[in-house]
C-alpha positions in Angstrom: -3.0 -23.6 -48.5 0.4 -21.4 -49.3 -0.9 -18.1 -49.0 2.2 -16.1 -50.1 2.9 -12.8 -47.5 5.5 -10.0 -47.9 7.7 -9.5 -45.1 7.5 -5.5 -44.5 11.0 -5.8 -42.6 13.2 -7.7 -44.8 10.9 -7.7 -48.2 10.6 -11.8 -48.0 7.8 -13.8 -49.2 6.6 -16.4 -46.6 3.4 -18.3 -45.4 0.9 -17.7 -43.1 2.9 -19.7 -40.4 6.1 -17.9 -40.7 5.2 -14.1 -41.3 5.8 -13.3 -37.8 9.5 -11.8 -37.5 10.4 -14.2 -35.0 8.7 -17.2 -36.7 11.8 -16.7 -39.5 14.4 -15.0 -37.8 13.9 -11.5 -39.5 17.4 -9.9 -39.4 15.6 -6.4 -40.4 13.3 -7.0 -37.5 14.9 -4.3 -35.2 13.6 -1.7 -38.2 10.1 -2.5 -37.6 9.4 -4.2 -34.1 9.9 -1.1 -32.0 9.6 -1.5 -28.3 10.7 0.9 -25.3 12.6 -1.2 -22.9 12.1 -0.7 -19.2 14.9 0.3 -16.5 14.8 -3.2 -14.5 15.7 -1.6 -11.4 13.6 2.0 -11.3 10.9 0.8 -13.8 11.2 3.9 -16.0 10.8 3.6 -20.2 14.4 4.5 -21.8 14.5 6.3 -25.0 15.7 4.1 -27.9 17.1 6.3 -31.0 16.8 4.3 -34.6 20.1 2.1 -34.6 21.3 1.7 -31.2 21.3 -1.5 -29.1 18.3 -1.1 -26.6 20.8 -3.4 -23.7 23.9 -0.5 -24.3 21.4 2.2 -24.0 19.5 0.9 -20.3 23.1 -0.2 -19.3 24.2 3.5 -19.9 21.1 4.7 -17.9 21.8 2.2 -14.5 25.4 3.5 -14.4 24.6 7.2 -14.9 20.6 8.0 -14.6 19.5 5.7 -12.6 17.6 7.0 -9.6 17.0 3.1 -8.0 17.2 3.4 -4.5 17.5 0.2 -2.7 15.9 1.9 0.9 13.0 2.8 -1.0 12.2 -1.1 -1.5 11.9 -1.9 2.5 8.6 -0.3 3.4 8.0 0.8 6.6 5.0 -1.4 8.4 4.0 0.7 11.2 2.9 3.9 9.5 0.0 4.7 11.5 0.7 7.7 14.0 -1.6 7.9 17.1 -3.2 11.6 16.9 -3.0 11.8 20.5 -0.5 14.6 21.9 2.3 13.4 23.3 1.7 9.7 21.8 4.3 8.8 19.7 2.9 5.0 19.0 2.4 3.7 15.2 0.3 0.8 14.7 0.3 -1.3 11.6 -3.5 -0.8 11.2 -5.1 2.2 11.3 -7.5 2.6 14.6 -9.9 5.2 13.6 -12.5 6.9 16.1 -16.3 6.0 15.1 -17.4 10.0 16.8 -14.0 12.1 15.5 -12.4 9.4 12.8 -9.1 10.4 14.1 -6.4 7.5 13.7 -5.6 6.6 17.5 -2.8 3.7 18.9 -4.6 1.0 20.9 -4.2 3.0 24.4 -6.3 5.5 23.1 -8.5 3.9 20.7 -11.8 5.0 23.3 -13.0 8.3 22.9 -12.5 8.9 26.5 -8.9 8.5 26.4 -7.6 10.7 23.6 -10.4 13.4 24.4 -12.8 12.6 21.8 -14.4 16.4 20.5 -16.7 13.8 18.2 -20.4 13.6 19.2 -21.1 13.1 22.9 -22.2 9.9 23.2 -20.4 6.8 22.2 -21.8 4.4 19.4 -19.6 1.3 19.5 -20.0 -1.5 22.7 -16.6 -0.8 23.5 -17.0 2.7 24.0 -20.1 2.1 26.3 -18.0 0.0 28.3 -15.1 2.8 28.3 -18.0 5.4 29.8 -18.6 2.7 32.4 -15.2 2.2 33.6 -14.6 5.8 33.5 -17.9 6.8 35.9 -17.2 3.7 38.4 -15.5 4.4 41.3 -12.2 2.8 41.7 -12.1 0.3 44.7 -8.9 -1.4 45.5 -10.7 -4.7 47.4 -11.5 -7.4 45.9 -15.1 -7.9 47.1 -16.2 -4.0 45.9 -16.4 -5.5 42.1 -19.6 -4.3 40.4 -21.6 -2.9 44.0 -21.8 0.6 43.9 -21.6 2.6 47.3 -25.5 2.7 48.2 -25.4 -1.4 48.2 -27.4 -2.3 45.3 -26.0 -4.6 42.3 -25.7 -3.2 39.2 -26.0 -5.3 35.9 -24.8 -3.8 32.4 -26.7 -4.8 29.5 
C-alpha cells in the first residue's frame, strides 16, 4: 500500500515508512525540526536563531556565557551541623532529637547531652538510658556497678 505523503519541509512525496525527516535524509529538516540545544556543562537551554547551526551557538555559549563551575560538582557529604552551642561537628545523616526536633551530632544526640528544651520526659529507650546514666552516681570501683549506696540491687527494664 503506497499512500503518498508530502514532506512539509522539502515538499517531496514519500510512503508512510519514509515520511520522517531522518528516514529520507531531508535536506530542509532544519526548518521544521526545531529543537533547543542544551549546554552539556551547565544544563541550560541555548536559544538558536533560524539559520544558525546549533553546534556553533553552543560552542560560543561555552566559550563566553557558560556558568559551569567544576567545584559545584563536588558536593559536601557532611552537611548536618550540630546545634549544640560550641560544637562544630557535622554528620553525614541527620540525627534529630525526638523531643525538641533539633539536629545534633552523635555525641550530643540525647536530650541530656544538649540541654533539651523539649518535653520533660524522654520518649525513646536511648533517652531513658541517658537519663538513668546521668542520675546514677559515678563510682570508680569495679564492684559498684548497678548497686546503689543503700545496698539494694537495681534492675532496669
